[in-house]
Backbone as JSON Lines, residues from 0, in Angstrom:
{"i":0,"aa":"M","n":[-4.44,-15.67,-2.27],"ca":[-3.67,-14.46,-2.49],"c":[-4.58,-13.27,-2.8]}
{"i":1,"aa":"A","n":[-5.66,-13.5,-3.49],"ca":[-6.55,-12.41,-3.86],"c":[-7.07,-11.68,-2.62]}
{"i":2,"aa":"D","n":[-7.34,-12.41,-1.54],"ca":[-7.82,-11.78,-0.32],"c":[-6.78,-10.81,0.24]}
{"i":3,"aa":"I","n":[-5.53,-11.19,0.2],"ca":[-4.47,-10.34,0.72],"c":[-4.32,-9.09,-0.14]}
{"i":4,"aa":"V","n":[-4.36,-9.26,-1.45],"ca":[-4.24,-8.12,-2.36],"c":[-5.4,-7.15,-2.13]}
{"i":5,"aa":"E","n":[-6.6,-7.68,-1.98],"ca":[-7.78,-6.83,-1.71],"c":[-7.63,-6.1,-0.39]}
{"i":6,"aa":"R","n":[-7.17,-6.8,0.64],"ca":[-7.02,-6.17,1.95],"c":[-6.0,-5.04,1.9]}
{"i":7,"aa":"V","n":[-4.86,-5.29,1.27],"ca":[-3.84,-4.26,1.16],"c":[-4.36,-3.09,0.35]}
{"i":8,"aa":"A","n":[-5.06,-3.36,-0.74],"ca":[-5.63,-2.29,-1.57],"c":[-6.56,-1.4,-0.74]}
{"i":9,"aa":"Q","n":[-7.4,-2.04,0.05],"ca":[-8.33,-1.29,0.9],"c":[-7.56,-0.44,1.92]}
{"i":10,"aa":"E","n":[-6.56,-1.02,2.54],"ca":[-5.77,-0.29,3.53],"c":[-4.97,0.85,2.9]}
{"i":11,"aa":"L","n":[-4.44,0.63,1.71],"ca":[-3.71,1.7,1.03],"c":[-4.61,2.92,0.86]}
{"i":12,"aa":"G","n":[-5.82,2.67,0.38],"ca":[-6.76,3.77,0.17],"c":[-7.25,4.4,1.46]}
{"i":13,"aa":"S","n":[-7.54,3.58,2.46],"ca":[-8.07,4.14,3.71],"c":[-7.01,4.91,4.49]}
{"i":14,"aa":"Q","n":[-5.77,4.45,4.45],"ca":[-4.71,5.18,5.14],"c":[-4.46,6.53,4.45]}
{"i":15,"aa":"R","n":[-4.51,6.54,3.14],"ca":[-4.33,7.8,2.41],"c":[-5.5,8.74,2.71]}
{"i":16,"aa":"A","n":[-6.71,8.2,2.71],"ca":[-7.9,9.01,3.01],"c":[-7.85,9.56,4.43]}
{"i":17,"aa":"R","n":[-7.32,8.76,5.35],"ca":[-7.2,9.2,6.75],"c":[-6.38,10.48,6.83]}
{"i":18,"aa":"L","n":[-5.36,10.57,5.99],"ca":[-4.52,11.77,5.98],"c":[-5.1,12.89,5.14]}
{"i":19,"aa":"G","n":[-6.07,12.55,4.3],"ca":[-6.7,13.56,3.46],"c":[-5.8,14.08,2.35]}
{"i":20,"aa":"I","n":[-4.96,13.21,1.82],"ca":[-4.07,13.65,0.75],"c":[-4.45,12.98,-0.56]}
{"i":21,"aa":"P","n":[-4.32,13.7,-1.66],"ca":[-4.64,13.09,-2.96],"c":[-3.61,12.03,-3.34]}
{"i":22,"aa":"L","n":[-4.0,11.17,-4.23],"ca":[-3.16,10.06,-4.65],"c":[-1.82,10.54,-5.19]}
{"i":23,"aa":"D","n":[-1.84,11.57,-6.01],"ca":[-0.57,12.02,-6.59],"c":[0.39,12.55,-5.53]}
{"i":24,"aa":"E","n":[-0.14,13.14,-4.48],"ca":[0.71,13.62,-3.38],"c":[1.29,12.45,-2.6]}
{"i":25,"aa":"A","n":[0.48,11.44,-2.34],"ca":[0.97,10.25,-1.64],"c":[2.07,9.58,-2.45]}
{"i":26,"aa":"A","n":[1.86,9.47,-3.75],"ca":[2.85,8.85,-4.62],"c":[4.15,9.66,-4.61]}
{"i":27,"aa":"R","n":[4.03,10.96,-4.64],"ca":[5.22,11.82,-4.61],"c":[5.98,11.64,-3.31]}
{"i":28,"aa":"R","n":[5.28,11.64,-2.2],"ca":[5.92,11.49,-0.89],"c":[6.66,10.17,-0.75]}
{"i":29,"aa":"A","n":[6.13,9.13,-1.38],"ca":[6.72,7.79,-1.27],"c":[7.6,7.43,-2.47]}
{"i":30,"aa":"A","n":[7.76,8.37,-3.39],"ca":[8.57,8.14,-4.61],"c":[8.08,6.91,-5.37]}
{"i":31,"aa":"I","n":[6.77,6.86,-5.57],"ca":[6.13,5.78,-6.33],"c":[5.36,6.41,-7.48]}
{"i":32,"aa":"D","n":[5.36,5.78,-8.62],"ca":[4.59,6.25,-9.75],"c":[3.11,6.31,-9.37]}
{"i":33,"aa":"A","n":[2.45,7.42,-9.65],"ca":[1.05,7.59,-9.26],"c":[0.15,6.55,-9.91]}
{"i":34,"aa":"A","n":[0.42,6.18,-11.15],"ca":[-0.4,5.17,-11.82],"c":[-0.23,3.81,-11.13]}
{"i":35,"aa":"K","n":[0.96,3.52,-10.67],"ca":[1.2,2.25,-9.97],"c":[0.47,2.24,-8.63]}
{"i":36,"aa":"L","n":[0.5,3.36,-7.91],"ca":[-0.22,3.43,-6.64],"c":[-1.72,3.3,-6.88]}
{"i":37,"aa":"A","n":[-2.23,3.95,-7.9],"ca":[-3.66,3.84,-8.22],"c":[-4.02,2.39,-8.52]}
{"i":38,"aa":"A","n":[-3.2,1.7,-9.28],"ca":[-3.46,0.29,-9.6],"c":[-3.42,-0.56,-8.34]}
{"i":39,"aa":"A","n":[-2.5,-0.27,-7.43],"ca":[-2.41,-1.03,-6.18],"c":[-3.64,-0.77,-5.31]}
{"i":40,"aa":"E","n":[-4.11,0.47,-5.26],"ca":[-5.31,0.78,-4.48],"c":[-6.55,0.13,-5.07]}
{"i":41,"aa":"N","n":[-6.51,-0.19,-6.35],"ca":[-7.63,-0.86,-7.01],"c":[-7.43,-2.37,-7.1]}
{"i":42,"aa":"A","n":[-6.42,-2.9,-6.4],"ca":[-6.11,-4.33,-6.36],"c":[-5.8,-4.89,-7.75]}
{"i":43,"aa":"E","n":[-5.28,-4.05,-8.62],"ca":[-4.92,-4.48,-9.97],"c":[-3.47,-4.94,-10.05]}
{"i":44,"aa":"M","n":[-2.68,-4.58,-9.05],"ca":[-1.28,-5.01,-9.0],"c":[-0.8,-4.89,-7.56]}
{"i":45,"aa":"T","n":[0.33,-5.5,-7.27],"ca":[0.91,-5.4,-5.93],"c":[2.11,-4.47,-5.95]}
{"i":46,"aa":"L","n":[2.43,-3.97,-4.8],"ca":[3.61,-3.13,-4.64],"c":[4.75,-3.97,-4.06]}
{"i":47,"aa":"E","n":[5.96,-3.53,-4.3],"ca":[7.12,-4.2,-3.73],"c":[7.27,-3.79,-2.27]}
{"i":48,"aa":"E","n":[8.01,-4.59,-1.53],"ca":[8.16,-4.33,-0.09],"c":[8.74,-2.94,0.17]}
{"i":49,"aa":"N","n":[9.74,-2.54,-0.6],"ca":[10.33,-1.22,-0.37],"c":[9.32,-0.1,-0.67]}
{"i":50,"aa":"E","n":[8.43,-0.31,-1.62],"ca":[7.39,0.68,-1.91],"c":[6.39,0.77,-0.76]}
{"i":51,"aa":"L","n":[6.01,-0.39,-0.23],"ca":[5.1,-0.39,0.92],"c":[5.73,0.29,2.12]}
{"i":52,"aa":"R","n":[7.01,0.06,2.33],"ca":[7.7,0.7,3.46],"c":[7.77,2.22,3.29]}
{"i":53,"aa":"R","n":[8.01,2.67,2.07],"ca":[8.05,4.12,1.83],"c":[6.67,4.74,2.03]}
{"i":54,"aa":"L","n":[5.63,4.04,1.59],"ca":[4.27,4.55,1.83],"c":[3.95,4.58,3.31]}
{"i":55,"aa":"A","n":[4.31,3.53,4.02],"ca":[4.08,3.5,5.46],"c":[4.77,4.67,6.14]}
{"i":56,"aa":"D","n":[6.01,4.94,5.74],"ca":[6.74,6.09,6.31],"c":[6.02,7.39,5.97]}
{"i":57,"aa":"A","n":[5.57,7.52,4.74],"ca":[4.87,8.74,4.32],"c":[3.56,8.91,5.07]}
{"i":58,"aa":"Y","n":[2.92,7.79,5.43],"ca":[1.64,7.84,6.14],"c":[1.81,7.85,7.65]}
{"i":59,"aa":"G","n":[3.04,7.69,8.13],"ca":[3.29,7.7,9.56],"c":[2.78,6.47,10.28]}
{"i":60,"aa":"I","n":[2.83,5.33,9.6],"ca":[2.35,4.07,10.19],"c":[3.42,3.01,10.04]}
{"i":61,"aa":"D","n":[3.23,1.88,10.7],"ca":[4.09,0.72,10.52],"c":[3.59,-0.03,9.29]}
{"i":62,"aa":"V","n":[4.49,-0.6,8.53],"ca":[4.11,-1.3,7.3],"c":[3.13,-2.44,7.57]}
{"i":63,"aa":"T","n":[3.15,-3.02,8.74],"ca":[2.22,-4.11,9.03],"c":[0.76,-3.64,9.06]}
{"i":64,"aa":"A","n":[0.54,-2.35,9.18],"ca":[-0.84,-1.83,9.17],"c":[-1.55,-2.16,7.87]}
{"i":65,"aa":"F","n":[-0.81,-2.25,6.78],"ca":[-1.41,-2.61,5.49],"c":[-1.93,-4.05,5.49]}
{"i":66,"aa":"F","n":[-1.48,-4.84,6.45],"ca":[-1.83,-6.26,6.53],"c":[-2.62,-6.54,7.81]}
{"i":67,"aa":"G","n":[-3.3,-5.57,8.32],"ca":[-4.11,-5.76,9.52],"c":[-3.31,-5.84,10.8]}
{"i":68,"aa":"G","n":[-2.08,-5.29,10.77],"ca":[-1.25,-5.27,11.96],"c":[-0.44,-6.53,12.17]}
{"i":69,"aa":"R","n":[-0.52,-7.45,11.22],"ca":[0.24,-8.69,11.33],"c":[1.53,-8.57,10.51]}
{"i":70,"aa":"I","n":[2.34,-9.58,10.61],"ca":[3.57,-9.63,9.83],"c":[3.23,-9.54,8.35]}
{"i":71,"aa":"T","n":[4.08,-8.88,7.61],"ca":[3.88,-8.72,6.17],"c":[3.8,-10.1,5.5]}
{"i":72,"aa":"P","n":[2.67,-10.43,4.89],"ca":[2.54,-11.75,4.27],"c":[3.41,-11.93,3.03]}
{"i":73,"aa":"K","n":[4.13,-13.02,2.99],"ca":[4.98,-13.29,1.83],"c":[4.14,-13.54,0.59]}
{"i":74,"aa":"E","n":[2.9,-13.99,0.74],"ca":[2.05,-14.25,-0.4],"c":[1.8,-12.97,-1.2]}
{"i":75,"aa":"Y","n":[1.65,-11.86,-0.51],"ca":[1.44,-10.59,-1.2],"c":[2.72,-10.17,-1.91]}
{"i":76,"aa":"L","n":[3.83,-10.27,-1.19],"ca":[5.1,-9.78,-1.71],"c":[5.7,-10.66,-2.78]}
{"i":77,"aa":"F","n":[5.5,-11.96,-2.66],"ca":[6.19,-12.88,-3.56],"c":[5.25,-13.75,-4.38]}
{"i":78,"aa":"G","n":[3.95,-13.5,-4.28],"ca":[3.0,-14.27,-5.05],"c":[2.88,-15.72,-4.63]}
{"i":79,"aa":"G","n":[3.32,-16.02,-3.4],"ca":[3.33,-17.4,-2.92],"c":[2.02,-17.8,-2.42]}
């Protein structure tokens, strides 16, 4: 599971950087607490599926991009 959390954390940060927007702006656009997004980008916690979908919408990408273009792994979402 740690590998998935790290991968998503990296993608969260790189997708935000691609758009050139600060963390607080990304959090606002996706209606996510900025501290929670920061923790997710640092692989300190996971986001819920609806939060990932809102971020993907805010970033103009498909949610699977956070997982390398594959189906959203249940291990990330459900700790399995």
